[in-house]
Backbone as JSON Lines, residues from 0, in Angstrom:
{"i":0,"aa":"M","n":[1.97,-112.51,-80.9],"ca":[1.49,-113.17,-82.09],"c":[1.9,-112.1,-83.36]}
{"i":1,"aa":"I","n":[2.48,-112.88,-84.2],"ca":[3.0,-112.14,-85.53],"c":[1.89,-112.15,-86.6]}
{"i":2,"aa":"R","n":[1.56,-111.16,-87.01],"ca":[0.6,-110.57,-87.95],"c":[1.06,-110.2,-89.41]}
{"i":3,"aa":"S","n":[0.38,-110.29,-90.3],"ca":[0.8,-110.01,-91.66],"c":[0.72,-108.34,-91.83]}
{"i":4,"aa":"K","n":[1.37,-107.87,-93.09],"ca":[1.53,-106.48,-93.18],"c":[0.14,-105.74,-93.36]}
{"i":5,"aa":"K","n":[-0.24,-104.76,-92.82],"ca":[-1.25,-103.93,-93.17],"c":[-0.76,-102.72,-93.94]}
{"i":6,"aa":"T","n":[-1.8,-102.35,-94.91],"ca":[-1.42,-101.35,-95.73],"c":[-1.84,-99.89,-94.91]}
{"i":7,"aa":"L","n":[-0.82,-99.18,-95.14],"ca":[-0.88,-97.64,-94.62],"c":[-1.05,-96.9,-95.89]}
{"i":8,"aa":"N","n":[-2.09,-96.09,-95.64],"ca":[-2.55,-95.47,-97.02],"c":[-2.45,-93.68,-96.6]}
{"i":9,"aa":"F","n":[-0.92,-93.56,-97.01],"ca":[-0.76,-92.17,-96.75],"c":[0.24,-91.66,-97.56]}
{"i":10,"aa":"K","n":[0.55,-90.39,-97.9],"ca":[1.42,-89.89,-98.93],"c":[2.31,-88.62,-98.2]}
{"i":11,"aa":"V","n":[3.55,-88.65,-98.74],"ca":[4.3,-87.58,-98.11],"c":[3.93,-86.2,-99.05]}
{"i":12,"aa":"D","n":[3.8,-85.41,-98.26],"ca":[3.59,-84.0,-98.97],"c":[5.23,-83.23,-99.09]}
{"i":13,"aa":"A","n":[5.41,-83.2,-100.27],"ca":[6.81,-82.57,-100.59],"c":[6.89,-81.06,-100.4]}
{"i":14,"aa":"K","n":[5.62,-80.4,-100.47],"ca":[5.37,-79.02,-100.28],"c":[5.34,-78.61,-98.76]}
{"i":15,"aa":"S","n":[5.24,-79.56,-98.07],"ca":[5.0,-79.31,-96.65],"c":[6.28,-78.73,-95.86]}
{"i":16,"aa":"A","n":[6.01,-77.8,-94.77],"ca":[7.39,-77.36,-94.16],"c":[7.84,-78.45,-93.37]}
{"i":17,"aa":"I","n":[6.88,-79.6,-93.11],"ca":[7.25,-80.68,-92.11],"c":[7.99,-81.94,-93.07]}
{"i":18,"aa":"P","n":[9.06,-82.17,-92.46],"ca":[10.17,-82.84,-93.44],"c":[9.39,-84.33,-93.62]}
{"i":19,"aa":"A","n":[9.74,-84.71,-94.5],"ca":[9.41,-86.14,-95.09],"c":[9.47,-87.21,-94.07]}
{"i":20,"aa":"Y","n":[10.45,-87.26,-93.38],"ca":[10.76,-88.52,-92.34],"c":[9.61,-88.12,-91.16]}
{"i":21,"aa":"E","n":[9.35,-86.91,-90.56],"ca":[8.46,-86.53,-89.75],"c":[7.1,-86.86,-89.94]}
{"i":22,"aa":"Q","n":[6.64,-86.49,-91.28],"ca":[5.31,-87.02,-91.94],"c":[5.09,-88.25,-91.87]}
{"i":23,"aa":"I","n":[6.06,-89.3,-92.0],"ca":[6.02,-90.63,-92.31],"c":[6.2,-91.3,-90.83]}
{"i":24,"aa":"K","n":[7.02,-90.59,-90.05],"ca":[7.03,-91.2,-88.58],"c":[5.55,-90.89,-87.88]}
{"i":25,"aa":"R","n":[4.94,-89.62,-88.26],"ca":[3.83,-89.49,-87.55],"c":[2.65,-90.42,-88.03]}
{"i":26,"aa":"A","n":[2.61,-90.7,-89.33],"ca":[1.51,-91.5,-89.75],"c":[1.42,-92.81,-89.42]}
{"i":27,"aa":"I","n":[2.78,-93.39,-88.96],"ca":[2.91,-94.68,-88.55],"c":[2.67,-94.64,-87.02]}
{"i":28,"aa":"K","n":[3.01,-93.5,-86.42],"ca":[2.72,-93.49,-84.94],"c":[1.01,-93.47,-84.78]}
{"i":29,"aa":"L","n":[0.51,-92.67,-85.48],"ca":[-1.04,-92.53,-85.58],"c":[-1.81,-93.84,-85.78]}
{"i":30,"aa":"A","n":[-1.22,-94.7,-86.86],"ca":[-1.66,-96.13,-86.99],"c":[-1.75,-96.82,-85.84]}
{"i":31,"aa":"I","n":[-0.36,-96.53,-85.05],"ca":[-0.15,-97.56,-83.74],"c":[-0.94,-97.0,-82.71]}
{"i":32,"aa":"I","n":[-1.11,-95.69,-82.47],"ca":[-1.96,-95.33,-81.32],"c":[-3.29,-95.29,-81.38]}
{"i":33,"aa":"S","n":[-3.87,-95.27,-82.65],"ca":[-5.53,-95.44,-83.14],"c":[-5.57,-96.95,-83.12]}
{"i":34,"aa":"G","n":[-4.65,-97.7,-83.1],"ca":[-4.93,-99.17,-82.76],"c":[-5.28,-99.98,-84.18]}
{"i":35,"aa":"Y","n":[-4.96,-99.19,-85.41],"ca":[-5.03,-99.86,-86.61],"c":[-3.88,-100.68,-86.7]}
{"i":36,"aa":"L","n":[-2.81,-100.54,-86.36],"ca":[-1.68,-101.21,-86.16],"c":[-1.4,-101.94,-84.87]}
{"i":37,"aa":"E","n":[-1.4,-103.06,-84.82],"ca":[-1.45,-103.83,-83.4],"c":[-0.43,-104.64,-83.2]}
{"i":38,"aa":"E","n":[-0.03,-104.98,-81.95],"ca":[0.84,-105.86,-81.47],"c":[1.32,-106.82,-82.32]}
{"i":39,"aa":"G","n":[2.48,-106.94,-82.76],"ca":[3.02,-107.8,-83.85],"c":[2.88,-107.49,-85.17]}
{"i":40,"aa":"D","n":[2.08,-106.9,-85.81],"ca":[1.86,-106.45,-87.0],"c":[3.18,-106.19,-87.83]}
{"i":41,"aa":"R","n":[3.39,-106.76,-88.83],"ca":[4.7,-106.46,-89.54],"c":[4.65,-105.18,-90.43]}
{"i":42,"aa":"L","n":[5.47,-104.44,-90.52],"ca":[5.74,-103.24,-91.23],"c":[6.2,-103.47,-92.45]}
{"i":43,"aa":"M","n":[5.96,-102.57,-93.52],"ca":[6.58,-102.79,-94.75],"c":[8.1,-102.74,-94.73]}
{"i":44,"aa":"S","n":[8.72,-103.61,-95.57],"ca":[10.19,-103.33,-95.41],"c":[10.9,-101.86,-95.9]}
{"i":45,"aa":"L","n":[11.89,-101.71,-95.58],"ca":[12.41,-100.42,-95.93],"c":[12.22,-100.13,-97.53]}
{"i":46,"aa":"R","n":[12.6,-100.88,-98.22],"ca":[12.5,-101.0,-99.61],"c":[11.17,-100.57,-100.04]}
{"i":47,"aa":"E","n":[10.28,-101.4,-99.61],"ca":[8.96,-101.36,-100.15],"c":[8.36,-100.0,-99.53]}
{"i":48,"aa":"L","n":[8.49,-99.58,-98.58],"ca":[7.8,-98.23,-98.11],"c":[8.74,-97.14,-98.81]}
{"i":49,"aa":"A","n":[9.83,-97.12,-99.13],"ca":[10.61,-96.0,-99.86],"c":[9.92,-95.99,-101.07]}
{"i":50,"aa":"L","n":[9.69,-97.01,-101.9],"ca":[9.35,-97.14,-102.88],"c":[7.78,-96.57,-103.17]}
{"i":51,"aa":"K","n":[7.08,-96.95,-102.1],"ca":[5.65,-96.59,-102.12],"c":[5.48,-95.06,-101.96]}
{"i":52,"aa":"L","n":[6.55,-94.51,-100.95],"ca":[6.35,-93.11,-100.85],"c":[7.22,-92.32,-101.82]}
{"i":53,"aa":"T","n":[7.94,-92.93,-102.35],"ca":[9.03,-92.39,-103.71],"c":[9.76,-91.44,-102.62]}
{"i":54,"aa":"V","n":[10.48,-91.88,-101.72],"ca":[11.59,-91.29,-100.67],"c":[12.88,-92.17,-100.83]}
{"i":55,"aa":"N","n":[13.82,-91.67,-100.31],"ca":[15.07,-92.16,-100.34],"c":[14.89,-93.32,-99.31]}
{"i":56,"aa":"P","n":[15.49,-94.32,-99.32],"ca":[15.58,-95.54,-98.36],"c":[16.05,-95.31,-97.01]}
{"i":57,"aa":"N","n":[17.08,-94.26,-97.06],"ca":[17.82,-93.62,-95.88],"c":[16.85,-93.13,-95.05]}
{"i":58,"aa":"T","n":[15.68,-92.46,-95.73],"ca":[14.74,-91.8,-94.82],"c":[13.81,-92.78,-94.09]}
{"i":59,"aa":"I","n":[13.49,-93.77,-94.52],"ca":[12.67,-94.75,-93.75],"c":[13.52,-95.46,-92.98]}
{"i":60,"aa":"I","n":[14.91,-95.58,-93.05],"ca":[15.93,-96.35,-92.16],"c":[15.88,-95.18,-90.81]}
{"i":61,"aa":"K","n":[15.86,-93.93,-91.13],"ca":[15.66,-93.05,-90.04],"c":[14.42,-92.96,-89.31]}
{"i":62,"aa":"V","n":[13.25,-93.3,-89.87],"ca":[12.0,-93.19,-89.09],"c":[12.04,-94.63,-88.44]}
{"i":63,"aa":"Y","n":[12.38,-95.61,-89.2],"ca":[12.13,-97.0,-88.29],"c":[13.05,-96.86,-87.16]}
{"i":64,"aa":"D","n":[14.26,-96.2,-87.05],"ca":[15.22,-96.41,-85.84],"c":[14.69,-95.12,-84.9]}
{"i":65,"aa":"Q","n":[14.13,-94.23,-85.12],"ca":[13.59,-93.27,-84.16],"c":[12.22,-94.06,-83.52]}
{"i":66,"aa":"L","n":[11.32,-94.83,-84.35],"ca":[10.32,-95.47,-83.79],"c":[10.98,-96.52,-83.1]}
{"i":67,"aa":"E","n":[11.84,-97.15,-83.31],"ca":[12.34,-98.21,-82.33],"c":[12.99,-97.6,-81.06]}
{"i":68,"aa":"T","n":[13.64,-96.72,-81.13],"ca":[14.23,-95.88,-80.14],"c":[12.83,-95.36,-79.19]}
{"i":69,"aa":"E","n":[11.92,-94.97,-79.6],"ca":[10.79,-94.32,-78.76],"c":[9.97,-95.56,-78.46]}
{"i":70,"aa":"G","n":[10.16,-96.77,-78.86],"ca":[9.6,-98.02,-78.31],"c":[8.05,-98.44,-78.91]}
{"i":71,"aa":"F","n":[8.0,-97.69,-80.13],"ca":[6.92,-98.13,-80.96],"c":[6.97,-99.48,-81.87]}
{"i":72,"aa":"I","n":[8.03,-99.52,-82.33],"ca":[8.34,-100.9,-83.1],"c":[9.59,-101.55,-82.76]}
{"i":73,"aa":"N","n":[9.76,-102.63,-83.01],"ca":[11.05,-103.61,-82.79],"c":[11.63,-104.24,-83.98]}
{"i":74,"aa":"S","n":[12.86,-104.21,-84.11],"ca":[13.32,-105.01,-85.5],"c":[13.79,-106.54,-85.16]}
{"i":75,"aa":"R","n":[13.69,-107.44,-86.1],"ca":[13.93,-108.78,-85.9],"c":[14.92,-108.87,-87.12]}
{"i":76,"aa":"P","n":[16.21,-109.17,-86.95],"ca":[17.39,-109.32,-87.99],"c":[16.77,-110.41,-89.0]}
{"i":77,"aa":"G","n":[16.74,-109.9,-90.15],"ca":[16.42,-110.79,-91.22],"c":[15.03,-111.16,-91.4]}
{"i":78,"aa":"A","n":[14.05,-110.75,-90.31],"ca":[12.65,-110.81,-90.53],"c":[11.75,-109.34,-90.74]}
{"i":79,"aa":"G","n":[12.37,-108.49,-90.34],"ca":[11.74,-107.21,-90.61],"c":[11.36,-106.44,-88.96]}
{"i":80,"aa":"Y","n":[10.47,-105.38,-89.42],"ca":[10.08,-104.48,-88.45],"c":[8.65,-104.86,-87.93]}
{"i":81,"aa":"Y","n":[8.51,-104.89,-86.61],"ca":[7.32,-105.28,-86.1],"c":[6.62,-104.06,-85.16]}
{"i":82,"aa":"V","n":[5.3,-104.22,-84.87],"ca":[4.67,-103.23,-84.07],"c":[4.82,-103.71,-82.54]}
{"i":83,"aa":"K","n":[5.09,-102.64,-81.88],"ca":[5.45,-103.01,-80.16],"c":[4.46,-102.13,-79.57]}
{"i":84,"aa":"V","n":[3.56,-102.64,-78.88],"ca":[2.67,-101.82,-78.14],"c":[2.71,-101.79,-76.72]}
{"i":85,"aa":"D","n":[3.23,-100.68,-76.21],"ca":[3.62,-100.59,-74.48],"c":[2.58,-99.45,-74.21]}
{"i":86,"aa":"Q","n":[1.4,-99.89,-73.6],"ca":[0.27,-99.13,-73.31],"c":[0.75,-97.87,-72.29]}
{"i":87,"aa":"A","n":[1.81,-98.13,-71.66],"ca":[2.26,-97.2,-70.73],"c":[2.81,-95.95,-71.48]}
{"i":88,"aa":"K","n":[3.42,-96.19,-72.72],"ca":[3.94,-95.11,-73.5],"c":[2.93,-94.67,-74.72]}
{"i":89,"aa":"I","n":[2.03,-95.55,-74.86],"ca":[0.9,-95.28,-76.08],"c":[-0.07,-94.04,-75.29]}
{"i":90,"aa":"L","n":[-0.43,-94.23,-74.38],"ca":[-1.3,-93.19,-73.83],"c":[-0.86,-91.77,-73.88]}
{"i":91,"aa":"P","n":[0.46,-91.44,-73.22],"ca":[0.84,-89.95,-73.11],"c":[1.24,-89.77,-74.48]}
{"i":92,"aa":"R","n":[1.67,-90.61,-75.5],"ca":[2.04,-90.06,-76.73],"c":[0.64,-89.91,-77.74]}
{"i":93,"aa":"R","n":[-0.3,-90.61,-77.14],"ca":[-1.39,-90.15,-78.09],"c":[-1.82,-88.71,-77.65]}
{"i":94,"aa":"H","n":[-1.83,-88.42,-76.62],"ca":[-2.08,-87.01,-76.35],"c":[-0.95,-86.04,-76.87]}
{"i":95,"aa":"D","n":[0.17,-86.31,-76.88],"ca":[1.11,-85.41,-77.26],"c":[0.78,-85.33,-79.04]}
{"i":96,"aa":"L","n":[0.53,-86.36,-79.58],"ca":[0.33,-86.44,-81.03],"c":[-1.0,-85.59,-81.34]}
{"i":97,"aa":"F","n":[-1.91,-85.71,-80.37],"ca":[-3.11,-84.96,-80.64],"c":[-3.01,-83.32,-80.45]}
{"i":98,"aa":"Q","n":[-2.12,-83.08,-79.7],"ca":[-1.8,-81.69,-79.6],"c":[-1.03,-81.18,-80.82]}
{"i":99,"aa":"E","n":[0.03,-81.87,-81.23],"ca":[0.79,-81.58,-82.38],"c":[-0.11,-81.39,-83.58]}
{"i":100,"aa":"L","n":[-1.19,-82.4,-83.74],"ca":[-1.91,-82.24,-84.9],"c":[-2.97,-81.04,-84.77]}
{"i":101,"aa":"T","n":[-3.43,-80.96,-83.47],"ca":[-4.38,-79.58,-83.2],"c":[-3.64,-78.49,-83.74]}
{"i":102,"aa":"Q","n":[-2.47,-78.25,-83.2],"ca":[-1.78,-77.09,-83.16],"c":[-1.42,-77.04,-84.74]}
{"i":103,"aa":"E","n":[-1.22,-77.65,-85.41],"ca":[-1.1,-77.79,-86.98],"c":[-2.39,-77.37,-87.55]}
{"i":104,"aa":"Y","n":[-3.27,-77.94,-87.34],"ca":[-4.65,-77.51,-87.76],"c":[-4.92,-75.99,-87.49]}
{"i":105,"aa":"I","n":[-5.06,-75.74,-86.26],"ca":[-5.1,-74.13,-85.93],"c":[-4.33,-73.26,-86.78]}
{"i":106,"aa":"S","n":[-2.92,-73.57,-86.7],"ca":[-2.26,-72.81,-87.53],"c":[-2.7,-72.62,-89.01]}
{"i":107,"aa":"K","n":[-2.85,-73.54,-89.59],"ca":[-3.33,-73.68,-91.1],"c":[-4.6,-72.62,-90.73]}
{"i":108,"aa":"A","n":[-5.73,-73.01,-90.15],"ca":[-6.93,-72.28,-90.15],"c":[-6.71,-71.16,-89.79]}
{"i":109,"aa":"L","n":[-5.95,-70.56,-88.97],"ca":[-5.6,-69.07,-88.88],"c":[-5.15,-68.38,-90.05]}
{"i":110,"aa":"Q","n":[-4.15,-69.16,-90.87],"ca":[-3.39,-68.72,-92.05],"c":[-4.42,-68.52,-92.9]}
{"i":111,"aa":"L","n":[-5.68,-69.31,-93.05],"ca":[-6.67,-69.13,-94.03],"c":[-7.65,-68.01,-93.71]}
{"i":112,"aa":"G","n":[-7.4,-67.62,-92.49],"ca":[-8.26,-66.4,-92.01],"c":[-9.55,-66.77,-90.98]}
{"i":113,"aa":"Y","n":[-9.66,-67.9,-90.69],"ca":[-10.58,-68.45,-89.68],"c":[-10.63,-68.0,-88.24]}
{"i":114,"aa":"S","n":[-11.46,-67.52,-87.77],"ca":[-11.39,-67.22,-86.08],"c":[-11.56,-68.69,-85.32]}
{"i":115,"aa":"G","n":[-11.3,-68.52,-84.13],"ca":[-11.51,-69.56,-83.15],"c":[-12.89,-69.92,-83.19]}
{"i":116,"aa":"Q","n":[-13.82,-69.15,-83.23],"ca":[-15.2,-69.47,-83.0],"c":[-15.59,-70.11,-84.47]}
{"i":117,"aa":"E","n":[-15.05,-69.71,-85.36],"ca":[-15.22,-70.43,-86.61],"c":[-14.67,-71.88,-86.81]}
{"i":118,"aa":"M","n":[-13.47,-72.04,-86.21],"ca":[-13.01,-73.44,-85.95],"c":[-13.76,-74.2,-85.08]}
{"i":119,"aa":"S","n":[-14.29,-73.63,-83.93],"ca":[-14.85,-74.58,-82.76],"c":[-16.44,-74.95,-83.65]}
{"i":120,"aa":"K","n":[-16.64,-74.1,-84.32],"ca":[-18.19,-74.35,-85.17],"c":[-17.98,-75.52,-85.96]}
{"i":121,"aa":"E","n":[-17.04,-75.25,-86.76],"ca":[-16.85,-76.51,-87.64],"c":[-16.47,-77.82,-86.86]}
{"i":122,"aa":"I","n":[-15.68,-77.83,-86.12],"ca":[-15.35,-78.93,-85.19],"c":[-16.58,-79.62,-84.57]}
{"i":123,"aa":"S","n":[-17.62,-78.41,-83.97],"ca":[-18.66,-79.3,-83.54],"c":[-19.67,-79.66,-84.59]}
{"i":124,"aa":"K","n":[-19.62,-79.17,-85.76],"ca":[-20.32,-79.49,-86.73],"c":[-20.05,-81.04,-87.35]}
{"i":125,"aa":"M","n":[-18.7,-81.1,-87.53],"ca":[-18.23,-82.49,-87.98],"c":[-18.29,-83.7,-87.01]}
{"i":126,"aa":"T","n":[-18.06,-83.27,-85.72],"ca":[-18.27,-84.13,-84.67],"c":[-19.83,-84.7,-84.41]}
{"i":127,"aa":"S","n":[-20.72,-83.78,-84.67],"ca":[-22.32,-84.1,-84.25],"c":[-22.59,-84.82,-85.6]}
{"i":128,"aa":"E","n":[-21.94,-84.7,-86.55],"ca":[-22.5,-85.57,-87.84],"c":[-22.01,-86.81,-87.73]}
{"i":129,"aa":"N","n":[-21.21,-87.34,-86.72],"ca":[-20.5,-88.43,-86.22],"c":[-19.7,-89.06,-87.47]}
{"i":130,"aa":"M","n":[-18.71,-88.07,-87.92],"ca":[-17.85,-88.28,-88.76],"c":[-17.19,-89.61,-88.62]}
{"i":131,"aa":"L","n":[-17.2,-90.28,-89.66],"ca":[-16.49,-91.59,-89.28],"c":[-15.29,-91.44,-90.1]}
{"i":132,"aa":"I","n":[-13.98,-91.99,-89.51],"ca":[-12.71,-92.12,-90.18],"c":[-12.42,-93.46,-90.28]}
{"i":133,"aa":"P","n":[-11.97,-94.0,-91.66],"ca":[-11.5,-95.06,-92.06],"c":[-10.41,-95.61,-91.29]}
{"i":134,"aa":"G","n":[-10.56,-96.77,-90.81],"ca":[-9.49,-97.35,-89.99],"c":[-9.3,-96.95,-88.51]}
{"i":135,"aa":"R","n":[-10.18,-95.91,-88.12],"ca":[-10.31,-95.62,-86.61],"c":[-11.21,-96.4,-86.05]}
{"i":136,"aa":"K","n":[-10.87,-97.19,-84.5],"ca":[-11.77,-97.85,-84.02],"c":[-12.54,-96.89,-83.16]}
{"i":137,"aa":"D","n":[-13.82,-97.2,-82.88],"ca":[-14.77,-96.48,-82.41],"c":[-14.58,-96.47,-80.78]}
{"i":138,"aa":"R","n":[-14.29,-95.16,-80.11],"ca":[-13.74,-95.16,-78.94],"c":[-14.99,-94.45,-78.06]}
{"i":139,"aa":"T","n":[-15.22,-94.87,-76.94],"ca":[-16.24,-94.28,-75.93],"c":[-15.68,-93.8,-74.83]}
{"i":140,"aa":"D","n":[-14.47,-93.85,-74.85],"ca":[-13.59,-93.48,-73.58],"c":[-13.06,-91.94,-74.06]}
{"i":141,"aa":"D","n":[-13.43,-91.62,-75.38],"ca":[-12.88,-89.93,-75.33],"c":[-13.43,-88.68,-74.8]}
């Protein structure tokens, strides 16, 4: 089933050590893996997304090409790009993405001078407060 475009609310951090294309690709993967984007959802056109994020359209072409190669989206000539959900690929990628984000968080927290114990305490505090994340489907299998 083909669905209309959903808005992805993220920004590219020009000061980040992570390249813009990688930030964009990660944000789209996260939206797919989390279930915010579903099978058949139409992604923004190359030009629309490039304008929204103020990046070169070639950056979006690179992102969409890589996502298509990795099996997250497919292109339909003249119609655009659509989400393709393959559960066999999603579950392992979900864990890989979690590890990447966790490593990034830990690295930044260590740079700020936090200890492992302080990080654990903060994470426990946030999760015990049932921190709600917009666009995240509630999971009971985590």
